[in-house]
N, C-alpha and C positions, 0 to 999 in steps of 0.2 A: 619297980621300973616297968614302964609300959614298953611292949615290943612293937616295933613298927614293921610293916610289910613293904618290901620293895618288889614291884612287879616289872619284869623285863619281858616284853612281848615280842614274839616272832623272831627269836634267835634262829638263824639259818635262812632267813629271807634274803640276806646279802652275805657276801664273803667279807671277812675282816682281815686286816693286816696283823702282823705279829704284835704291833704296838697296841692295837685294840684288844687283842687276846690277853696281853699282859695287864692292861687296865681292868678288864673284866675279872681276870684272876685275882688281882689285888683287891677289887671290890668284894668279891665273893669270899676271899680269905679273911678280910676284916670283919665281915658279917657272920662268918662260920661259927655256929654254936652260940651266937649272941642275938641275932635278929633273923626274922623270917624273910625268905626270898622265894618268889614264885616266878618260874620261867615257862613261857610257852614256846613251842618249836614244832615245826613239821618234819624235823630230822631226828633220826635215832642217834643215840650217843656214838654209835659206830660211824656215822656220817659227819660228825663234828670236825674231823680232820679236813673235810672239804670246806666247812664254814670258816675254819681258822687254819688255812694251809701254812705249813712250815712253822707253826707255833709249837714250841717245846712244852708249853704249860697245859696243853689240852687234857692230857690224862689226869694231871693234878687238879685241874679245874673241875672236871667231871667227878673225880673222887670226892671233892669237897661238897659238890652239889648233891650227890646221892647219899652222903653220910647223914643218917637220921632223916632221910627224905620220904615223903609220900609221893610216889610216882603214879600218875594217872595217865594211862595210854588210851586215847580215843581212836577207835577205828571207824571208818565209814566215809561216806561222801562228804565233801566240803559243803557246808551250809551256803557259803557265798556262791560256789559254783552251781549248786542246785537252784538258788534264787535267780541267777543269771540265765540259766537254761529255761526256767519257767517264764521269765520276762521275754526272752526271745521267742518262745512258743506262742505267748500271748500276742506279741507284735505280728507274728506271721499269720495267726488266725485273724487278727484285726485287718491286716492288709488284704487277705483273701475275701473277707466280708465286704470291705470297701469296694473291691473290684467286681463283686457279684459272683465270685467263684464258688463252686459247690463245696 
């Protein structure tokens, strides 16, 4: 049997209702130990109570996600933020050049 991968990107970007948390828990529970799931997030598991406020299933959801998991924590500056800063600096330099500023 071929295993399929489900990718859930940017959990934590928005807050979710209890119903959304329940649906995600159901999805993860059904896939648990059967199919692969990859989740990206900018929140630590300790902060997931902010993502799913008042959801009773958060601890159980995290438990299923981390069971047999490979957790990769990336530290450092956001690539998108860095790119935005570089574009802004380039525009500033370009404007100064157009005005003849030193």
